[in-house]
A tleap script that builds the chain and sets N, CA, C and O, in Angstrom:
source leaprc.protein.ff14SB
mol = sequence {
  NMET HIE HIE HIE ASP HIE PRO ARG VAL ILE
  ILE ALA LEU THR GLY GLY THR MET ASN ILE
  VAL GLU PRO SER GLY ALA SER GLU THR HIE
  VAL TRP GLU THR GLY LYS ALA TYR TRP LEU
  PRO ALA MET ALA PRO ASN THR LEU HIE SER
  ASP ILE ASN ALA GLY ASP LYS PRO MET GLU
  VAL MET VAL VAL GLU LEU GLU LYS GLU CLYS
}
set mol.1.N position { 45.539 4.290 -26.039 }
set mol.1.CA position { 47.036 4.094 -25.331 }
set mol.1.C position { 47.544 2.363 -25.399 }
set mol.1.O position { 47.153 1.301 -25.885 }
set mol.2.N position { 48.270 2.710 -24.861 }
set mol.2.CA position { 48.845 1.121 -24.797 }
set mol.2.C position { 50.203 1.390 -24.301 }
set mol.2.O position { 50.936 2.369 -24.162 }
set mol.3.N position { 50.259 -0.590 -23.973 }
set mol.3.CA position { 52.032 -0.457 -22.800 }
set mol.3.C position { 52.829 -1.462 -23.138 }
set mol.3.O position { 52.268 -2.553 -23.029 }
set mol.4.N position { 54.746 -1.534 -23.785 }
set mol.4.CA position { 55.503 -2.351 -23.624 }
set mol.4.C position { 55.959 -2.870 -23.203 }
set mol.4.O position { 57.140 -2.556 -23.347 }
set mol.5.N position { 55.788 -4.091 -22.308 }
set mol.5.CA position { 56.522 -4.866 -20.872 }
set mol.5.C position { 57.694 -5.206 -21.446 }
set mol.5.O position { 58.526 -5.615 -20.636 }
set mol.6.N position { 58.100 -5.166 -22.784 }
set mol.6.CA position { 59.754 -5.547 -22.911 }
set mol.6.C position { 60.006 -5.248 -24.049 }
set mol.6.O position { 59.065 -5.167 -24.838 }
set mol.7.N position { 61.832 -4.895 -24.656 }
set mol.7.CA position { 62.131 -4.499 -25.492 }
set mol.7.C position { 61.439 -5.078 -26.595 }
set mol.7.O position { 60.698 -6.060 -26.589 }
set mol.8.N position { 61.892 -4.092 -27.866 }
set mol.8.CA position { 61.415 -4.735 -29.506 }
set mol.8.C position { 61.674 -3.315 -30.221 }
set mol.8.O position { 61.727 -2.107 -29.993 }
set mol.9.N position { 61.827 -4.487 -31.461 }
set mol.9.CA position { 61.646 -4.273 -32.682 }
set mol.9.C position { 61.422 -3.885 -33.426 }
set mol.9.O position { 61.135 -4.659 -34.339 }
set mol.10.N position { 61.352 -2.453 -33.709 }
set mol.10.CA position { 60.517 -1.832 -34.973 }
set mol.10.C position { 61.330 -2.517 -36.559 }
set mol.10.O position { 62.525 -2.786 -36.678 }
set mol.11.N position { 60.427 -2.641 -37.446 }
set mol.11.CA position { 60.950 -2.844 -38.741 }
set mol.11.C position { 59.832 -1.622 -39.636 }
set mol.11.O position { 58.601 -1.635 -39.664 }
set mol.12.N position { 60.601 -0.831 -40.169 }
set mol.12.CA position { 59.818 -0.014 -41.174 }
set mol.12.C position { 59.921 -0.383 -42.289 }
set mol.12.O position { 60.875 -0.192 -43.044 }
set mol.13.N position { 58.420 -1.253 -42.607 }
set mol.13.CA position { 58.241 -1.984 -44.004 }
set mol.13.C position { 57.881 -0.764 -44.573 }
set mol.13.O position { 58.382 -0.559 -45.679 }
set mol.14.N position { 56.967 0.321 -44.012 }
set mol.14.CA position { 56.465 1.488 -45.157 }
set mol.14.C position { 56.801 3.094 -44.361 }
set mol.14.O position { 56.005 3.878 -43.843 }
set mol.15.N position { 58.578 3.197 -44.546 }
set mol.15.CA position { 58.504 4.449 -43.293 }
set mol.15.C position { 57.414 5.875 -43.492 }
set mol.15.O position { 56.541 6.205 -44.294 }
set mol.16.N position { 58.042 6.456 -42.271 }
set mol.16.CA position { 57.467 7.866 -41.907 }
set mol.16.C position { 57.966 8.315 -40.914 }
set mol.16.O position { 59.050 7.977 -40.437 }
set mol.17.N position { 56.989 9.377 -40.373 }
set mol.17.CA position { 57.107 9.955 -38.652 }
set mol.17.C position { 56.159 9.971 -38.350 }
set mol.17.O position { 55.110 10.287 -38.911 }
set mol.18.N position { 56.522 9.441 -36.897 }
set mol.18.CA position { 56.008 8.552 -35.718 }
set mol.18.C position { 55.986 10.092 -34.558 }
set mol.18.O position { 56.802 10.771 -33.935 }
set mol.19.N position { 54.408 10.039 -34.812 }
set mol.19.CA position { 54.537 10.235 -32.979 }
set mol.19.C position { 54.274 9.639 -31.624 }
set mol.19.O position { 53.106 9.275 -31.483 }
set mol.20.N position { 55.038 9.454 -30.628 }
set mol.20.CA position { 54.307 8.690 -29.992 }
set mol.20.C position { 54.485 9.976 -28.364 }
set mol.20.O position { 55.311 10.703 -27.811 }
set mol.21.N position { 52.616 9.372 -28.226 }
set mol.21.CA position { 52.225 10.851 -27.275 }
set mol.21.C position { 51.458 10.024 -25.414 }
set mol.21.O position { 50.650 9.100 -25.324 }
set mol.22.N position { 51.880 10.531 -24.669 }
set mol.22.CA position { 51.996 10.115 -23.501 }
set mol.22.C position { 50.598 10.749 -22.628 }
set mol.22.O position { 50.382 11.960 -22.646 }
set mol.23.N position { 49.699 9.802 -21.882 }
set mol.23.CA position { 48.270 11.372 -21.811 }
set mol.23.C position { 48.837 11.760 -21.136 }
set mol.23.O position { 48.309 11.272 -20.137 }
set mol.24.N position { 49.970 12.599 -20.627 }
set mol.24.CA position { 50.171 14.418 -20.418 }
set mol.24.C position { 50.864 15.337 -21.085 }
set mol.24.O position { 51.487 16.342 -20.743 }
set mol.25.N position { 50.516 14.508 -22.687 }
set mol.25.CA position { 50.895 15.671 -23.597 }
set mol.25.C position { 52.212 14.964 -24.446 }
set mol.25.O position { 52.507 14.849 -25.636 }
set mol.26.N position { 52.789 14.584 -23.221 }
set mol.26.CA position { 54.485 15.014 -24.127 }
set mol.26.C position { 54.288 13.886 -25.150 }
set mol.26.O position { 53.506 12.935 -25.134 }
set mol.27.N position { 55.150 14.234 -25.981 }
set mol.27.CA position { 55.745 13.399 -26.937 }
set mol.27.C position { 56.922 13.536 -27.734 }
set mol.27.O position { 57.774 14.416 -27.610 }
set mol.28.N position { 56.906 12.639 -28.529 }
set mol.28.CA position { 58.586 12.446 -28.692 }
set mol.28.C position { 58.322 12.022 -30.732 }
set mol.28.O position { 57.491 11.329 -31.318 }
set mol.29.N position { 59.152 12.611 -31.070 }
set mol.29.CA position { 59.001 12.040 -32.726 }
set mol.29.C position { 60.488 11.053 -33.060 }
set mol.29.O position { 61.657 11.192 -32.702 }
set mol.30.N position { 59.696 9.896 -34.024 }
set mol.30.CA position { 60.642 9.139 -34.714 }
set mol.30.C position { 60.349 9.170 -36.181 }
set mol.30.O position { 59.269 9.007 -36.749 }
set mol.31.N position { 61.311 9.368 -36.582 }
set mol.31.CA position { 61.410 9.361 -37.965 }
set mol.31.C position { 61.510 7.835 -38.697 }
set mol.31.O position { 62.426 7.900 -39.516 }
set mol.32.N position { 61.174 7.092 -38.697 }
set mol.32.CA position { 61.482 5.632 -39.594 }
set mol.32.C position { 61.682 5.649 -40.828 }
set mol.32.O position { 60.768 6.265 -41.376 }
set mol.33.N position { 62.884 5.047 -41.973 }
set mol.33.CA position { 63.182 4.925 -43.263 }
set mol.33.C position { 62.228 3.195 -43.197 }
set mol.33.O position { 61.647 2.450 -42.408 }
set mol.34.N position { 62.587 3.311 -44.515 }
set mol.34.CA position { 61.794 2.492 -45.261 }
set mol.34.C position { 63.011 1.037 -45.405 }
set mol.34.O position { 64.015 1.158 -46.106 }
set mol.35.N position { 62.751 -0.083 -44.746 }
set mol.35.CA position { 63.692 -1.246 -45.270 }
set mol.35.C position { 64.762 -1.021 -43.100 }
set mol.35.O position { 65.458 -1.709 -42.353 }
set mol.36.N position { 64.544 -0.531 -43.113 }
set mol.36.CA position { 65.790 -0.594 -41.544 }
set mol.36.C position { 65.004 -0.650 -40.421 }
set mol.36.O position { 63.915 -0.077 -40.418 }
set mol.37.N position { 65.444 -1.326 -39.361 }
set mol.37.CA position { 65.091 -1.519 -38.502 }
set mol.37.C position { 65.709 -0.059 -36.801 }
set mol.37.O position { 66.718 0.625 -36.635 }
set mol.38.N position { 64.535 -0.242 -36.053 }
set mol.38.CA position { 64.675 0.487 -35.031 }
set mol.38.C position { 64.699 -0.528 -33.510 }
set mol.38.O position { 64.010 -1.546 -33.448 }
set mol.39.N position { 65.821 0.043 -32.037 }
set mol.39.CA position { 65.778 -0.352 -31.375 }
set mol.39.C position { 65.128 0.232 -29.973 }
set mol.39.O position { 65.775 0.999 -29.259 }
set mol.40.N position { 63.730 -0.217 -29.629 }
set mol.40.CA position { 63.193 -0.031 -28.382 }
set mol.40.C position { 63.066 -0.686 -26.956 }
set mol.40.O position { 62.570 -1.796 -26.768 }
set mol.41.N position { 63.620 0.209 -25.883 }
set mol.41.CA position { 64.028 -0.876 -25.323 }
set mol.41.C position { 62.346 -0.404 -24.591 }
set mol.41.O position { 61.533 0.395 -25.055 }
set mol.42.N position { 62.246 -1.277 -23.256 }
set mol.42.CA position { 61.216 -1.297 -22.646 }
set mol.42.C position { 60.394 -0.085 -21.812 }
set mol.42.O position { 61.022 0.698 -21.100 }
set mol.43.N position { 58.566 0.018 -22.002 }
set mol.43.CA position { 58.345 0.805 -21.320 }
set mol.43.C position { 58.585 0.803 -19.643 }
set mol.43.O position { 58.635 -0.298 -19.095 }
set mol.44.N position { 58.713 1.857 -18.938 }
set mol.44.CA position { 58.647 1.864 -17.330 }
set mol.44.C position { 57.422 1.226 -17.418 }
set mol.44.O position { 56.723 1.183 -18.430 }
set mol.45.N position { 57.063 0.514 -15.870 }
set mol.45.CA position { 56.243 -0.134 -15.224 }
set mol.45.C position { 55.187 1.321 -15.679 }
set mol.45.O position { 55.590 2.482 -15.761 }
set mol.46.N position { 53.948 0.892 -15.894 }
set mol.46.CA position { 52.695 1.390 -15.411 }
set mol.46.C position { 52.807 3.120 -16.038 }
set mol.46.O position { 52.510 4.174 -15.477 }
set mol.47.N position { 53.414 2.828 -17.546 }
set mol.47.CA position { 53.626 4.143 -18.595 }
set mol.47.C position { 52.880 3.408 -19.941 }
set mol.47.O position { 53.001 2.262 -20.373 }
set mol.48.N position { 51.883 4.796 -20.521 }
set mol.48.CA position { 50.820 4.022 -21.390 }
set mol.48.C position { 51.711 5.459 -22.797 }
set mol.48.O position { 52.180 6.571 -22.557 }
set mol.49.N position { 51.630 4.968 -23.664 }
set mol.49.CA position { 51.819 5.810 -25.334 }
set mol.49.C position { 50.682 5.618 -25.945 }
set mol.49.O position { 49.856 4.829 -25.487 }
set mol.50.N position { 50.436 6.429 -27.261 }
set mol.50.CA position { 49.913 5.959 -28.502 }
set mol.50.C position { 50.564 6.544 -28.985 }
set mol.50.O position { 51.206 7.476 -28.500 }
set mol.51.N position { 50.581 6.050 -30.382 }
set mol.51.CA position { 51.264 5.777 -31.709 }
set mol.51.C position { 50.369 6.388 -32.874 }
set mol.51.O position { 49.300 5.866 -33.193 }
set mol.52.N position { 50.960 7.719 -33.592 }
set mol.52.CA position { 50.332 8.304 -34.231 }
set mol.52.C position { 51.513 8.687 -35.563 }
set mol.52.O position { 52.650 9.156 -35.504 }
set mol.53.N position { 50.787 8.317 -36.564 }
set mol.53.CA position { 51.055 8.840 -38.038 }
set mol.53.C position { 51.192 10.333 -37.957 }
set mol.53.O position { 50.163 10.996 -37.821 }
set mol.54.N position { 52.465 10.981 -38.035 }
set mol.54.CA position { 52.713 12.283 -38.259 }
set mol.54.C position { 52.483 12.646 -39.571 }
set mol.54.O position { 52.080 13.788 -39.795 }
set mol.55.N position { 52.631 12.030 -40.290 }
set mol.55.CA position { 52.493 12.371 -42.173 }
set mol.55.C position { 51.461 12.829 -42.245 }
set mol.55.O position { 50.658 13.340 -41.464 }
set mol.56.N position { 51.545 12.499 -43.813 }
set mol.56.CA position { 50.056 12.262 -44.919 }
set mol.56.C position { 50.126 11.293 -45.528 }
set mol.56.O position { 49.482 11.408 -46.571 }
set mol.57.N position { 50.846 9.835 -45.366 }
set mol.57.CA position { 50.932 9.079 -46.264 }
set mol.57.C position { 50.895 7.931 -45.311 }
set mol.57.O position { 51.880 7.794 -44.586 }
set mol.58.N position { 49.476 6.715 -45.157 }
set mol.58.CA position { 49.796 5.569 -44.234 }
set mol.58.C position { 51.437 5.200 -43.592 }
set mol.58.O position { 52.186 6.033 -44.103 }
set mol.59.N position { 51.855 4.711 -43.111 }
set mol.59.CA position { 53.177 3.848 -43.028 }
set mol.59.C position { 52.825 2.862 -42.088 }
set mol.59.O position { 52.138 3.096 -41.094 }
set mol.60.N position { 53.317 1.693 -42.407 }
set mol.60.CA position { 53.467 0.138 -42.193 }
set mol.60.C position { 54.863 -0.186 -41.631 }
set mol.60.O position { 55.986 -0.020 -42.109 }
set mol.61.N position { 54.441 -0.697 -40.475 }
set mol.61.CA position { 55.325 -1.234 -39.255 }
set mol.61.C position { 55.211 -2.324 -38.863 }
set mol.61.O position { 54.096 -2.592 -38.415 }
set mol.62.N position { 56.264 -3.429 -38.842 }
set mol.62.CA position { 56.247 -4.356 -37.863 }
set mol.62.C position { 57.091 -4.878 -36.789 }
set mol.62.O position { 58.188 -5.422 -36.914 }
set mol.63.N position { 56.471 -4.652 -35.772 }
set mol.63.CA position { 57.001 -4.573 -33.663 }
set mol.63.C position { 57.409 -6.227 -33.580 }
set mol.63.O position { 56.511 -6.989 -33.939 }
set mol.64.N position { 58.571 -6.784 -33.177 }
set mol.64.CA position { 58.814 -7.628 -32.573 }
set mol.64.C position { 59.650 -7.346 -31.395 }
set mol.64.O position { 60.857 -7.119 -31.311 }
set mol.65.N position { 58.199 -7.452 -30.005 }
set mol.65.CA position { 59.001 -7.678 -29.349 }
set mol.65.C position { 59.278 -8.802 -28.300 }
set mol.65.O position { 58.738 -9.908 -28.295 }
set mol.66.N position { 60.059 -8.415 -27.552 }
set mol.66.CA position { 61.310 -9.577 -27.626 }
set mol.66.C position { 60.926 -10.395 -25.859 }
set mol.66.O position { 60.597 -9.425 -25.177 }
set mol.67.N position { 60.858 -11.557 -25.034 }
set mol.67.CA position { 60.434 -11.784 -23.918 }
set mol.67.C position { 61.429 -11.324 -23.108 }
set mol.67.O position { 61.135 -10.410 -22.338 }
set mol.68.N position { 62.926 -11.899 -23.109 }
set mol.68.CA position { 64.277 -11.288 -22.580 }
set mol.68.C position { 64.950 -10.434 -23.581 }
set mol.68.O position { 65.106 -10.904 -24.708 }
set mol.69.N position { 65.433 -9.063 -23.278 }
set mol.69.CA position { 66.388 -8.676 -23.004 }
set mol.69.C position { 68.177 -9.164 -22.973 }
set mol.69.O position { 68.830 -8.672 -22.052 }
set mol.70.N position { 68.871 -10.044 -23.898 }
set mol.70.CA position { 69.848 -10.576 -23.579 }
set mol.70.C position { 70.942 -8.694 -23.238 }
set mol.70.O position { 72.113 -8.721 -22.860 }
savepdb mol mol.pdb
quit
């Protein structure tokens, strides 16, 4: 489990389906297409999640976490 203090951009180098799972078991599914970028806001304080590849092939993403949101 980990936390993101800042907003971030996810760049899908090799796309796929990712489940974002919270400690409570709640989850959301993201489908990231190869070559596309996606904006994700900062997480609420004191929250955690895990990223789980829901597909049968490896995914590769670049995460750029921004120190300040404009």
